[in-house]
C-alpha positions as CSV (number, residue, x, y, z in Angstrom):
1,M,-19.2,8.5,-6.2
2,L,-15.8,9.0,-6.4
3,K,-13.4,8.3,-3.4
4,P,-10.1,10.0,-2.5
5,L,-7.2,8.3,-3.3
6,V,-4.2,8.2,-0.6
7,I,-0.9,7.1,-2.6
8,L,1.6,5.4,-0.4
9,P,5.0,5.3,-1.8
10,T,7.0,2.5,0.0
11,Y,10.5,1.2,0.2
12,N,11.4,-1.3,3.1
13,E,8.3,-0.6,5.1
14,K,7.2,-4.2,5.9
15,D,6.7,-3.2,9.7
16,T,5.0,0.4,9.2
17,L,2.5,-0.4,6.5
18,P,0.1,-2.4,7.9
19,V,-0.1,0.1,10.6
20,I,-0.6,2.9,8.3
21,L,-3.1,0.9,6.1
22,I,-5.1,0.1,9.4
23,K,-5.5,4.0,10.1
24,I,-6.6,4.9,6.6
25,L,-8.7,2.0,6.3
26,S,-10.5,2.8,9.4
27,Q,-11.6,6.0,7.5
28,E,-14.2,4.5,4.9
29,I,-14.0,7.3,2.2
30,F,-10.3,6.5,1.0
31,D,-9.0,4.0,-1.6
32,I,-5.3,3.3,-1.3
33,L,-2.6,3.2,-4.0
34,I,0.7,1.2,-2.8
35,I,3.4,2.0,-4.9
36,D,6.6,-0.4,-4.0
37,D,10.0,0.4,-5.4
38,N,10.9,-3.1,-5.1
39,S,11.6,-3.6,-1.2
40,R,14.0,-6.1,-0.1
41,D,12.3,-6.6,3.2
42,G,9.1,-8.2,2.3
43,T,7.1,-4.8,1.8
44,R,5.7,-6.2,-1.7
45,D,4.3,-9.1,0.3
46,V,2.6,-7.8,3.0
47,A,1.1,-5.1,0.3
48,R,-0.1,-8.2,-1.9
49,Q,-1.9,-9.4,1.2
50,W,-3.8,-6.5,2.1
51,V,-4.8,-6.2,-1.8
52,M,-6.4,-9.7,-1.5
53,Q,-8.0,-8.7,1.8
54,D,-9.6,-5.2,0.7
55,G,-10.8,-4.0,-2.5
56,R,-9.9,-0.4,-1.4
57,V,-6.2,-1.5,-1.5
58,N,-4.3,-1.5,-4.8
59,L,-0.6,-2.2,-5.9
60,I,1.9,-0.9,-8.1
61,E,5.2,-2.8,-8.3
62,R,8.2,-1.2,-9.6
63,P,11.5,-2.9,-10.5
64,S,14.0,-0.9,-8.5
65,K,14.3,2.2,-6.6
66,L,12.8,5.0,-8.6
67,G,12.0,7.7,-6.1
């Protein structure tokens, strides 16, 4: 069965990303794709931790802010 995919573009969202992920993941029907534009505040590290914790979270790391 296919699941809906929530795409989260991020840039310097270290503090808000966990809050958003908890809310989305509480609804068990969603998978999540985080697309990080080389955040300087540690967002990428937070996203990587979530990828390791939950198989529904995926990450694309882009080399610069691409919009």
